[in-house]
C-alpha positions as CSV (number, residue, x, y, z in Angstrom):
1,M,-43.5,-32.2,92.6
2,E,-43.4,-33.6,96.2
3,A,-46.6,-31.7,97.0
4,E,-48.4,-33.6,94.2
5,G,-47.4,-36.9,95.7
6,V,-48.7,-35.8,99.1
7,R,-52.1,-34.7,97.5
8,D,-52.3,-38.0,95.5
9,A,-51.6,-40.0,98.8
10,A,-54.2,-38.0,100.7
11,A,-56.8,-38.5,97.9
12,A,-56.0,-42.3,97.7
13,A,-56.7,-42.3,101.6
14,R,-59.9,-40.4,101.2
15,H,-61.0,-42.6,98.4
16,A,-60.1,-45.8,100.4
17,R,-62.1,-44.6,103.3
18,F,-65.1,-42.8,101.6
19,G,-65.0,-44.3,98.2
20,R,-68.1,-46.5,98.5
21,L,-71.3,-46.4,100.2
22,P,-71.9,-48.5,103.4
23,E,-73.8,-51.8,103.2
24,R,-77.6,-51.5,102.9
25,I,-79.7,-52.1,106.1
26,R,-82.7,-54.1,105.5
27,F,-86.0,-53.2,107.0
28,H,-86.3,-56.3,109.3
29,Q,-82.9,-55.3,110.8
30,M,-84.2,-51.9,111.8
31,V,-87.4,-53.2,113.6
32,E,-87.5,-54.6,116.9
33,E,-90.8,-56.3,118.3
34,K,-91.8,-56.1,121.8
35,K,-94.8,-57.5,123.7
36,A,-97.4,-54.9,124.7
37,V,-98.0,-54.3,128.3
38,P,-101.5,-55.4,129.2
39,S,-103.8,-52.5,130.3
40,G,-104.0,-51.8,134.0
41,A,-100.5,-53.2,134.7
42,A,-98.0,-51.8,137.2
43,A,-96.5,-49.5,134.6
44,D,-99.7,-47.5,134.6
45,S,-100.0,-47.2,138.3
46,Y,-99.3,-44.0,140.3
47,N,-95.5,-43.7,141.4
48,P,-95.3,-40.6,143.9
49,E,-91.4,-40.6,143.6
50,G,-91.5,-40.4,139.8
51,A,-94.6,-38.1,139.6
52,W,-92.6,-34.9,139.8
53,N,-91.3,-35.2,136.2
54,H,-94.7,-35.1,134.7
55,F,-95.2,-31.4,135.5
56,S,-93.6,-28.4,134.1
57,C,-92.4,-25.6,136.4
58,L,-90.9,-22.5,135.1
59,A,-88.7,-22.1,138.1
60,L,-87.4,-25.6,137.8
61,D,-86.8,-25.0,134.2
62,L,-84.8,-21.9,135.0
63,G,-82.8,-23.6,137.5
64,L,-84.1,-21.4,140.4
């Protein structure tokens, strides 16, 4: 009889936690607007220190 009370308490706890769906998220809350970077900006310029990550090397991928 005590086991039924434990199951009922566990079921009540689960229902309290998962018994309803979360609030709906609207589309305008999921979208973030940013200004575009103009072409020819510093973001497109060559960066010799960061250039290594644009190439694939099997030895580097294998950690050799």
